[in-house]
C-alpha positions as CSV (number, residue, x, y, z in Angstrom):
1,M,-0.3,-0.4,-0.1
2,T,1.2,3.6,-0.3
3,I,1.1,6.3,2.0
4,R,-2.0,8.0,0.5
5,A,-3.6,4.8,1.0
6,L,-2.9,4.2,4.4
7,T,-4.0,8.0,5.5
8,V,-6.9,7.7,4.2
9,S,-7.5,3.8,5.8
10,L,-6.4,5.7,9.1
11,I,-8.6,8.5,8.7
12,S,-11.6,6.1,7.8
13,V,-11.4,4.1,10.9
14,I,-10.5,7.3,13.2
15,T,-13.4,8.4,12.0
16,I,-15.5,5.3,12.3
17,A,-14.4,4.8,15.6
18,I,-15.3,8.1,16.7
19,L,-18.9,8.1,15.4
20,S,-19.6,4.9,16.9
21,G,-18.6,5.6,20.3
22,C,-21.1,8.1,20.3
23,Q,-24.0,5.9,20.0
24,G,-23.0,4.3,23.3
25,A,-23.0,7.2,25.3
26,T,-24.6,7.5,28.7
27,S,-27.4,9.2,30.3
28,V,-26.4,12.6,31.1
29,V,-29.3,13.2,33.6
30,S,-29.6,10.6,36.7
31,E,-32.7,9.7,38.2
32,E,-32.4,11.9,41.1
33,Q,-32.4,14.8,38.8
34,A,-35.5,13.6,36.8
35,K,-37.3,13.5,40.3
36,I,-36.5,17.4,40.8
37,A,-37.6,18.2,37.3
38,V,-40.6,16.7,38.2
39,K,-40.9,18.2,41.8
40,M,-40.4,21.6,40.3
41,K,-42.9,21.7,37.3
42,H,-45.9,20.1,39.7
43,E,-45.0,22.4,43.0
44,Q,-43.6,25.4,41.7
45,N,-46.4,28.0,41.8
46,S,-48.9,25.4,43.5
47,K,-51.6,26.3,46.2
48,H,-52.1,22.5,46.5
49,G,-48.6,21.5,48.2
50,E,-46.1,19.1,47.7
51,I,-46.2,15.8,45.4
52,K,-44.6,12.3,46.3
53,I,-43.0,10.9,43.6
54,V,-44.2,7.0,43.5
55,S,-41.7,5.3,41.1
56,I,-39.1,6.2,38.3
57,K,-38.6,4.1,35.6
58,H,-35.7,4.5,32.9
59,N,-36.8,3.1,29.3
60,Q,-35.8,4.7,25.6
61,G,-33.8,7.5,26.4
62,E,-36.0,8.9,28.6
63,Y,-37.5,8.4,32.7
64,E,-40.7,7.8,33.1
65,V,-41.6,9.3,36.8
66,Q,-45.2,8.7,38.6
67,W,-46.0,10.9,41.2
68,E,-49.1,11.6,43.3
69,R,-50.4,14.5,45.6
70,K,-52.7,13.7,48.3
71,S,-54.1,17.0,49.3
72,N,-56.1,17.4,46.2
73,C,-56.4,13.6,44.7
74,E,-54.1,14.4,41.7
75,S,-52.0,12.5,40.1
76,G,-49.9,11.7,36.8
77,T,-47.0,10.5,34.8
78,D,-44.1,12.6,33.4
79,Y,-41.7,11.9,30.6
80,V,-38.2,13.5,31.3
81,S,-35.3,13.5,28.8
82,E,-32.4,11.8,29.8
83,K,-29.8,14.0,27.2
84,D,-30.8,17.6,28.8
85,G,-33.2,16.9,31.9
86,K,-36.3,18.4,30.0
87,I,-39.9,17.2,30.5
88,V,-40.6,15.7,26.7
89,G,-44.6,14.8,28.0
90,G,-47.2,14.0,30.5
91,M,-50.6,13.1,31.5
92,Y,-52.2,13.8,35.5
93,Q,-55.7,13.3,36.8
94,I,-57.4,14.9,39.6
95,C,-60.1,12.2,40.9
């Protein structure tokens, strides 16, 4: 092989290694940070008091956080992105 061919091969291998390494990245946001994000959303400016985190699961790039607030018979589930900690969806109910 020529030096040019070796250089092109080396650059290709390095590029593939870098790109494939990014796919296995771990979560940036911890479970505790996901809980805090949900608590802040529901307790900020609320007259009904604190919420209780019932459960938290990590699934497909996000945390599923289930919560309840007994003071007004409210409960729900929020989905928090593991990448940036933003709430990306959710649902709640008041009985």
